[in-house]
N, C-alpha and C positions, 0 to 999 in steps of 0.2 A: 700826808696821813689824815689830816682833818678832812681833806676833800674826799678820800676814799670812805671814811666813816660817814660823811654826809650822804654820799651817793648810796651806800648800803642802806642807811635808814630811809632814804627816799624810795628806793626800790621795794623795801619791805612794806612801807606805807602804801605804795601804789598797788602792790599785790593784794594787801588786805582790803583796800578800797574796791578793787576789781571783783574779788570774791564776794564781798558784801553786796555789791551792786547786782551780781548774777543771782545771788541767793534771794535778794529782794524781788528781782524780776520773776524768778521761778515761783516765789511765794505768791506774788500778785497774780500770776497766771493760774496757779492752783486755786487761789481764793476767788477767782472770777467765776461766779455762778450765773452769769447772764443767761437766760433761757434762749433756746433756739427754735427751729422749726423741723418738721419731718413730713415727708410726702409718702403716701401709699398709692401705688399704681395697681389697678386691677385689670387683668387681661383675660377675657373670656374666650375659650376655645374648646376644641376637641383635641386631645393630646396627640393624636395621630394625623390630624388634618390641619392644625394651625388655628388662627383666629377665626371666629364665627362671623360670617357675613350674613346678615338677616335676609331671609327669603331666598337664600342661595346655597349656603353650605349644608350638605345633606350627609348625615351620619347613619350607620346601620348599627342597631343595638345587638347585644349578645343573643337576643332572641330573634334576630333577623329582621327587625322592624326598622324601616327607613323613617327618618324624621328630620325636620328642619324647623328653625325658629323664625317667626315673624316679629315676636316681642320677647325680650329677655331683660327682666328687671329684678333687682332685689335690694333690700334695705340692709345697710350696715350701721351698727350703733355700738355704744359702750366699748369703744376702743381702749385697750389697756396695754401699756408698754411695760415690759418686765426687764429689769436691769441685770447685770452680771452677778449681783448678790441676791437676786430673787425679789428685790423690792419692786413695787408696782406703782405706776403712775396712771391714774384713771382719767381719761379725757372726757370731761363733761358727762360723767356716768349718770345714766337715767335722766338725762336732760336732752330730749330729742331736738329742741330748738337749736341747740349749739353742738350736739354730738351725734346726730343721726344723719345719714347720707343715702341717697338713692343712686345705685349703679344702674345705668341704662345703656344697653349696647347700642341703641340708636344715637346716643350722644358721644360715643367713644371717638377719640381723636387718634387716628392711626392704630385703632384697636385697643386704645387705653382709656380707662376712666381714672381720673385723679381725685384724691382726697388730700387736701393740704391742712396739716395740723399746726396750729400756732401756739407759741408760748409753752414749749416743751422744756422741762427742766434739763439742764446740762447733765448728761450721763452717758454711759455706755450700755446700750440695750441689746438684749440677746433674743427676745421673743416678743410677739404681739398676740393679744387675744382680741378677737372681734366677735360682736354679737350679730347673728343673722336674724333680722326682724327687730321688733320692739318688745322689751321685757314687760312683764305684767306690772312690775313696780313703776315703770315709766308710764304705762297706759293708765294706771289707776290714779295718777296725779290729776287726771281729768283733762278735758279738752282745753280749758283755760290755761292749764300749766304747760301746754305745748302747741299753742295756737299757730306759731310760725311754721313748724314742721308739718302740722296737720294740714295746713293750707297747701304746702308744697306737695304733700302726698296726694291730696285730692286732685291738684292740678296735673300730677304725673299719672293719675289713675291707679295709685297705690293705696287706696282707702275705700272702704265701704261706708255705711253710715257710722256715726260715732258709736252707737250701741254695738255694732259689729267690730269696728276697729280697723286696723291697718292690714293691707295685703303685704305679706313679708316677701314673697317671691311670686313673680308673674311670668309664666311660661306659656306662650301661645305659638301656634304654627300649624304644620301639616304632618301627617304620618301615613304610612301604608306599607304594603308588602313588596310589590315590585317597584312602586314609586310613591312619593309622599303627596297624596292628593286629598286625604280626609282631614278636616280641620280639628285641632284640639285646643283646649284651654284649661290649664291647671293653675289655679290661683290659691296659694297656700297662705294661711294666716289664722290667728286666733279669733274665736267668736266671743269678743268682748271679755268679760270677767270669767276666766276659765274655771275658777273655783266655784263661783256662784252658779255657772251654767253647766258644770260637770262635763267640760269638753277638754280635749287635749291641748297642752301648751306647746306650740310649735317654735317658740323662741329657742335658739341654740347659741351657745358660746363655743368658739373654736380657738385653740391655742396653736400658734405656728412658730416653729423655730427659725431663727435667722442663720443662714450658712456662714455669714460673717457679721461681726458686731456693727451695729448702727451707732455712730459716735456723734451725738447731738451736742452742738455748741453754738455760740453766736456766729462762728465762722463757717461751720459745717452744717448743711441741711441734708441729712441722709434721704435717699430715695429707695423705698422698699418695693420691689416688683413682685406682685402676687399673681400667680396663675390660677385660674378657675377652670377645671376640666369638666365640662358639661357632659362628658361620657357618663359621669356618675348619675345623671338624671334617670336613665332607663337601665344602665348597666352597672350600677353601684352595688352596695352590699346586699340589696334586694333587687334582683332582676325583675323589671316591670314591663308589662305589655299594655299598650293603649288599646282600648276597645270602647264600645258604646256605653259600658258601665262606668267608665272613669275619664273619658276624653273631654267631658265638659264639667269638671269638678271645681268647686269653690269651697273654701273653708278649711276644715281640719278632719275630714273623714280618714279612714284607715289608708286609703290610697295616698292621700296628701301627707299623712304622717310618714309613710314610706318614702315619698318624694323628698320630704324635708330631711329625713335621716340620710338619704343618699347624697343629696347635694351639700349637706354640711361637711361631707368628706372631700369636697372637690377642690379645696384651697391648699396651696403650698407656696412658700416663699422661694422664688427662683434665684434671686440675687439681691444684694444691697450695694448701692453706690454711696460712698461718703464724699460728696463734692461740696 
């Protein structure tokens, strides 16, 4: 009888210990807020033709104009991750030295440009917001406040003089009716201090939904695959036709405002990998 009582007490104690250990383990896991990483992958293409091959892939616009790119570059900055409760994590916001990146089709690896974000808070993210270009708030920090990225931009050909500022989007190539033979150059960007100069602000922020949740943790580095459909350039919300009045445009004139508004609609998240 004493043996049975002892065994009963032993099994009760063992069960309580096991439950306590599991609870402690669960609590430790929930309390582990170690940050992780997240990767953004940008793939530039024409949605009906696939990835863009510079000097080769030729598209026909809605206005019947053939065009191809020899240069395709744009600046991404002010990346903001939005979690399932609507909370926001801003990645080096208005800090170009650490939070601005140049997407260059000439440097794509198998059609992909990569942005690797470090020290991302553990969370479940449902959206991302990206800046196309450099905000006025960042630019007005002055050249000394962003010397590292300014030098990168100059080296990449994504800057004018400091007084003029950054090139946000650089599109160059050829266009034509029966074939693409006439050269074009559309460089979009702000002309310095837009308020002081009374010029349009071409910086845009775009919010993109994730089809599945990006689960950032120390064990999981989500990869977010973003497609950029360059059909939007000439065939977007405003159908555009290149001609001698706009095929060599730089700055922020009305044609380049239209170009910027068009291409700001070119992004979408295709899928998310939680690996």
